[in-house]
C-alpha positions in Angstrom: 159.5 94.3 70.1 156.5 95.9 68.4 154.7 92.5 68.5 155.5 92.2 72.2 154.1 95.7 73.0 151.0 95.0 70.9 150.5 91.6 72.7 150.9 93.2 76.1 148.4 96.1 75.1 145.9 93.5 73.9 146.2 91.5 77.1 145.9 94.6 79.2 142.7 95.6 77.4 141.2 92.1 77.9 142.0 92.2 81.6 140.5 95.6 82.0 137.4 94.6 80.1 137.0 91.5 82.2 137.4 93.5 85.4 134.9 96.0 84.3 132.4 93.3 83.6 132.9 91.8 87.0 132.6 95.2 88.7 129.5 96.0 86.8 128.0 92.6 87.8 129.1 93.0 91.4 128.2 96.6 92.0 124.5 96.3 91.4 124.1 99.4 93.5 121.2 101.6 94.7 119.8 100.7 98.1 118.5 102.0 101.3 121.0 100.3 103.6 124.3 101.0 101.9 124.6 97.5 100.6 124.8 96.5 97.0 121.4 96.1 95.3 120.2 95.4 91.7 120.7 97.9 89.0 119.7 96.9 85.5 120.6 98.6 82.2 118.3 101.4 81.3 115.9 100.2 78.6 112.7 102.2 79.0 112.0 105.9 78.4 109.2 106.3 81.0 109.2 105.1 84.6 106.8 102.4 85.8 106.1 101.5 89.4 105.2 97.8 89.8 103.8 96.5 93.0 102.9 92.8 93.8 100.8 92.2 96.9 101.2 88.7 98.3 98.5 88.1 100.9 98.1 85.2 103.2 94.5 83.9 102.9 94.6 81.2 105.6 91.9 81.0 108.2 93.4 83.6 110.6 93.8 86.3 107.9 90.3 87.8 107.5 91.5 91.0 109.2 94.4 91.3 106.8 92.1 91.0 103.8 89.8 93.6 105.2 92.7 96.0 105.7 93.8 95.4 102.1 90.3 96.2 100.9 90.3 99.3 103.1 93.8 100.5 102.0 93.9 99.8 98.2 93.0 103.3 97.1 95.1 104.9 99.7 98.1 102.9 98.4 97.2 103.9 94.8 97.0 107.6 95.8 100.4 107.3 97.6 101.9 106.0 94.3 100.4 108.9 92.3 102.3 111.4 94.4 105.6 110.1 93.0 107.3 111.8 90.1 110.4 110.8 88.1 112.1 113.7 86.3 108.9 115.7 86.6 106.8 113.0 85.0 104.1 110.8 86.5 105.1 107.1 86.2 102.7 104.4 85.1 101.4 102.1 87.9 100.9 98.4 87.7 99.6 96.2 90.6 99.5 92.4 90.9 97.7 90.3 93.5 98.6 86.9 94.8 97.1 84.8 97.5 98.9 82.0 99.4 98.4 79.6 102.3 94.8 78.7 101.4 93.8 75.0 101.6 91.3 75.6 98.8 94.3 76.0 96.4 96.3 73.1 94.9 99.0 71.5 97.0 100.9 71.0 93.7 101.1 74.7 93.4 102.3 75.1 97.0 98.9 76.6 97.9 99.7 79.7 95.7 97.4 81.5 93.2 98.2 84.4 91.0 95.0 86.3 91.3 95.9 89.0 88.8 99.0 89.7 86.7 100.7 93.1 86.9 98.0 95.4 85.5 96.9 99.0 85.4 93.3 97.9 85.6 92.7 99.1 89.1 89.0 98.2 89.1 90.1 94.6 88.5 92.4 94.6 91.5 89.6 95.9 93.6 87.2 93.3 92.3 89.5 90.4 93.0 90.4 91.8 96.5 86.7 91.7 97.4 86.4 88.2 96.1 89.2 86.8 98.3 88.1 84.2 101.0 90.2 82.6 103.7 90.5 78.9 104.3 93.0 77.0 106.4 96.4 76.4 104.9 100.2 76.1 104.9 102.0 79.4 104.2 105.1 79.0 102.0 106.7 82.4 101.8 109.7 81.3 99.7 107.5 79.6 97.2 105.1 82.6 96.6 108.0 85.1 96.4 109.7 82.8 93.8 106.4 82.5 91.8 105.8 86.2 91.8 109.3 87.2 90.8 109.5 84.6 88.0 106.0 84.6 86.6 105.0 88.3 86.7 106.2 90.5 83.8 108.7 92.8 85.5 110.1 95.7 83.5 113.8 96.4 83.1 115.3 99.8 83.5 116.6 102.1 86.3 113.6 104.3 86.1 111.3 101.5 87.1 110.6 100.7 90.7 109.7 97.1 91.5 108.3 96.1 94.9 106.9 92.9 96.5 104.9 93.1 99.7 104.3 89.8 101.5 102.0 89.7 104.5 101.2 86.8 106.8 101.6 85.4 110.3 103.5 82.0 110.1 107.2 81.4 110.2 108.9 82.7 107.0 110.8 79.4 106.6 107.9 77.1 105.8 107.9 75.1 102.6 110.6 73.4 100.5 111.8 76.6 98.7 114.4 78.5 100.6 113.3 82.1 101.0 116.8 83.4 100.8 117.3 81.8 97.4 114.0 83.0 96.1 114.8 86.6 97.3 118.3 86.5 95.8 116.7 85.6 92.4 114.2 88.5 92.8 117.0 91.0 93.6 118.8 90.1 90.4 115.7 91.6 88.7 115.8 94.7 90.8 112.8 93.6 92.9 112.8 94.8 96.6 111.1 92.5 99.1 109.1 94.1 101.9 107.6 91.9 104.7 104.6 92.6 106.9 104.1 90.3 109.8 100.6 90.1 111.3 101.4 90.0 115.0 104.0 91.2 117.5 107.3 92.7 116.3 109.5 90.3 118.3 107.5 87.3 117.2 107.9 88.4 113.6 111.7 88.8 114.1 111.9 85.3 115.6 109.9 84.0 112.6 112.5 85.5 110.3 110.2 88.0 108.6 112.6 90.8 109.4 115.4 88.7 108.0 113.4 88.3 104.8 113.2 92.0 104.4 116.8 92.5 105.3 117.9 90.0 102.6 115.5 91.5 100.2 116.8 95.1 100.9 113.3 96.2 101.8 111.4 97.1 105.0 110.1 95.0 107.8 106.8 95.9 109.5 104.4 94.3 111.9 100.7 95.1 112.1 97.7 94.1 114.1 95.7 92.6 111.2 92.6 92.4 113.3 92.5 96.1 114.1 90.0 98.3 112.3 91.5 100.9 109.9 91.1 104.4 111.4 89.7 106.9 108.9 89.9 110.6 109.2 86.6 112.0 107.9 87.1 115.4 106.2 84.8 118.3 105.2 85.7 117.5 101.6 84.6 113.9 101.4 81.0 114.5 100.4 82.0 117.0 97.7 84.6 114.5 96.2 81.9 111.8 96.2 79.5 114.0 94.4 82.2 114.7 91.8 82.6 111.0 91.4 79.0 110.6 90.4 79.4 113.2 87.7 82.7 111.7 86.6 81.1 108.3 86.0 78.7 109.9 83.5 81.6 110.9 81.3 82.4 107.2 80.5 81.3 105.8 77.2 81.6 102.1 77.0 82.5 100.4 73.7 83.3 97.0 72.4 82.6 93.6 74.0 83.7 94.9 77.4 82.0 98.3 77.4 78.8 97.5 79.3 80.3 95.0 81.6 83.3 97.2 82.7 81.1 100.3 83.1 78.9 98.2 85.5 82.0 96.9 87.2 83.2 100.5 87.8 80.0 101.2 89.7 80.3 97.9 91.6 83.7 98.9 92.8 82.4 102.3 93.8 79.8 100.4 95.9 82.5 98.1 97.4 84.6 101.1 98.5 81.6 102.8 100.0 80.7 99.6 101.9 84.0 100.0 103.8 83.4 103.7 104.7 82.5 107.1 103.2 86.2 108.1 103.6 87.3 105.0 101.6 84.8 105.9 98.9 86.3 109.4 98.7 89.8 107.8 98.5 88.7 105.7 95.5 87.1 108.8 93.9 90.4 110.6 94.2 92.2 107.7 92.5 89.7 107.9 89.6 90.6 111.5 89.1 94.2 110.7 88.4 96.0 109.9 85.2 96.8 106.4 86.4 93.2 105.4 86.3 93.1 104.2 82.7 90.3 102.5 80.9 91.1 102.8 77.2 90.2 99.1 76.7 86.5 99.9 77.2 86.0 103.7 77.5 85.9 105.8 74.3 87.1 109.0 76.1 90.3 107.3 77.3 90.7 105.5 74.0 90.5 108.6 71.9 92.9 110.4 74.2 95.6 107.8 73.6 94.9 107.1 69.9 94.0 110.0 67.6 92.6 107.6 65.0 90.6 105.5 67.4 87.2 106.9 66.5 87.9 106.7 62.8 88.8 103.0 63.1 85.9 102.1 65.4 83.5 99.5 63.9 79.7 100.1 64.2 79.2 96.9 66.2 81.7 98.2 68.8 79.6 101.2 69.5 77.3 101.5 72.5 73.5 101.5 71.7 73.2 105.3 72.1 75.9 105.9 69.4 75.0 103.3 66.8 72.9 105.7 64.7 75.3 108.6 65.0 77.7 109.7 62.3 81.5 109.7 62.8 81.4 113.5 63.2 78.6 113.3 65.7 80.5 110.7 67.7 83.6 112.8 67.7 81.7 115.8 69.0 80.1 113.8 71.8 83.4 112.3 72.8 85.1 115.7 72.8 82.3 117.1 75.0 82.7 114.2 77.5 86.5 114.7 77.4 86.2 118.3 78.3 83.6 117.6 81.0 85.8 114.9 82.5 88.8 117.2 82.6 86.8 119.9 84.3 85.6 117.5 87.0 89.1 116.0 87.5 90.5 119.5 88.1 87.8 120.2 90.6 88.6 116.9 92.3 92.3 117.6 92.3 91.8 120.8 94.3 89.4 119.1 96.7 91.8 116.2 97.2 94.7 118.6 98.1 92.5 120.3 100.7 91.4 116.8 101.9 95.0 115.6 102.3 96.1 118.8 104.1 93.2 118.2 106.6 94.2 114.6 107.1 97.9 115.5 107.6 97.0 118.1 110.2 94.7 115.7 112.1 97.2 112.9 111.9 99.8 115.0 113.8 97.3 115.3 116.7 96.9 111.6 117.2 99.1 108.5 116.9 99.1 107.1 113.4 97.8 103.6 113.3 100.3 101.1 112.1 98.2 99.2 109.6 98.8 97.6 106.2 98.4 100.9 104.3 100.7 102.8 106.5 103.3 100.1 106.3 103.2 100.1 102.5 103.2 103.9 102.2 106.3 104.2 104.5 108.3 101.7 102.4 107.2 103.2 99.1 108.5 106.6 100.1 111.7 105.1 101.4 112.5 103.1 98.2 111.3 105.9 96.0 114.1 108.2 97.3 116.8 105.7 96.4 115.4 105.3 92.9 115.4 109.1 92.2 111.6 109.6 92.6 110.3 112.7 94.4 107.1 113.0 96.3 104.8 115.8 95.0 101.6 116.2 97.0 
C-alpha cells in the first residue's frame, strides 16, 4: 500500500510539473490587446530598450528616409523619458534597409546597415548615407533577418521593438510574414508596421494584419509630407550649449580624432534639416544615453575608474602626450565637471522647450508622421512592460 501511495504521489508530481511547463510556455503574457505575448525569464539586472528600424529604400521612399533623418533625435528623446523602477534604461538602435535593387537578390534585397548599438552618431551617419533605388520589398524576409541576426537581450525588463515602414503589399517574397513574426514573438519582440500611404490601402495590403499578429501598432503616414517643427524660444540657447558641450570631449585611441570629427558632422547633418532638429539632437547629447566611452576620455573615465592609469601614451591625443598621469587626471576631471554643468543647464532648457512644444501642439492638429507613429507605440508598449514616462 505504501508503494502504491508513493507511486501515485510521484505520478501526480510529474503530471503537475508537466502541466506547469505547458502553462508557462503557453501563457507568455504581457500585451496591449489582452492576448498572450512573449515573456522570457528575467536574466538581466538593468533594463534595455532595443529598437530596430526597417526602412524601405525603394525608389518611392525618398520622403520616408527624409522623415527618418528628421525624427531620429526626437525618437531618441522619447526613449529617454522612460524609466524602469526609477532607473534610466540603456538604449540600442539598429538600422536595416530593404527593397533596394542595389542590394543582392540572394539576400532578398536586405541589408543590415548597423547592428543594435548605443552609438547614436553612427545611426545618424548611416541614415544620412541611405539612398533609394528601385526594388522588391520583402517584409517577411527583413523581419526574419532582423529578429534572427540582431543580438536581442533576454529578460522581462527589456523592451524589444521592430518598426517596419514601406508601401508595397506586406505579403511579397517567399518568406511568410506570419511565420517570421511568430518567431520574433517567441523572443519577446513586438512588431509595429508603418504604411506609407492611405490607411485603407495599408489594411488591404495586410500591414495592419502584420501589426496585429506581431502584437504591435499599425500606422499610416504620408511619407512625402514635410515634418512640421515647432520652433521654441529655447532652441538657440540649447544650440549654444551644444557648442560648449563639444569642447568637453577628449578623443583618445585610434578612433578619437575620427569620432570627434564625426560628432561635428552629425551636428551639421541635424542642422541641415532645421534649427529645431539641431536643438533636438543637442538635447539627446545632454542625456546619459549618449555614450562615447570607446573614444572619449571623459566618458571612459566615468565608467572605468582605472581607465586613465591604464591608458597607453600612444592612445593619448596630441595635446596630452607630454602630460603626466596626474595632469591628465586633472584635465579630465575639469572637463567632466564642465560637461555636467552644461548638461544640467541643457536639461532645464529642454524641459522648458518641451513644455512649449506640448502647449503649441494642443493648438494645432499633430502631424501624423514617422516620429509621431513611433512615439505613440513606444509609450503604448512601455506601459505594458512596466515602464513609466518621466518628462
